N, C-alpha and C positions, 0 to 999 in steps of 0.2 A: 504494500499500500504505500501511497505517497503522503508524507506529512506536508502540511501546509502552515504557512506563517501569517497569512492574511486574515487574522481575526478581527471582527467588528471593533470598531472604537467604542469607547465607554458608553457614549450617549447614543451611539447609532442604533436605529431600528431597521429591521429588514423584514421582507415578506409580509409587510403591513400588520406585524405584531404591535400591541399596544405598549409594551415594555421595551426598554432599550437593553442592550446586552449586559451592560453594567449592573442594571437592577436585577436581572435574572442571576447573574453571578452572585450578587450580594445575598439574595434570598436563599441560594443553595449552600454557599459556603460562609456565610456570615462575616465576610472580609471584602474589602474593596478589590474591584477587578483591575488587574494589570495585565495589559496586552503582551504577555511574555512566554507564551507557551504555544506549542504546536496542536494542530487538530487535523483529523482526517474526514472528509466528507463521504457520505454514503457508505460507510464502512459496516462490514460484519466483524464483529469483535470475538476473537477466540482467546480467551485468557483461562488460567486454571482457576479452580475454586478458591485457592488461598489468596490469589490476588483480588477476587471478589470480596471475600471475607475480611481482607484487611481494611476496606473502606468502611468507616463508621456507618452504621445503620441509618443514622439520623441524615446522612448525605442523601441516601437513597429515598427516604422519606421526605426530604425537602423537595427532591425532584418530583416525587409523585404529587405532593400537595399542590404544586403548581398547576398541574392539570385540573384539580378540582377549584382552585382559586381564580384562574384565569380562563374562563370558557369563553370562546369567540363564536357567535352565532354563525358566521360565515365558515367556520372550520370546526365542525362537530366532532371530528375524529381526533383533533389535537395534533395534527400534522405538523402545524406551524411551530408550536411550542417543542415538538420533538425535534425538529430541525435545529432548534437553538440548544436544546440539551444535547443533542448528538455531538456538536462541537466542544463539549465539556467532558465527554466520556474518557478519551485518551488522557487528558489532563488529570481527571479524577484518579485513574488507575495508577498513573505515574506519580501523583501527588502522595499517596498513601502506601506505595510500594517501592521505596528508595532503598 
């Protein structure tokens, strides 16, 4: 897979989502967003269960809670929010598995 470094800017919105990327990051990690990590688009992730288990459960809960908190009538499946969270998965696994 090809890692990318073109993350959205802190206040940037894309795909007509009401929150900017910095706000989403803050809600998941409870820390300010810094545009300093790689991401992979449209990826299938294959990692060991230990890598998944090393991520604190509250991070996964925060991701899931965003789907309940920010419902968009024009996106009933949550695909737009999923695109945002997709950009954070590689970072999440790397952050908690150093």
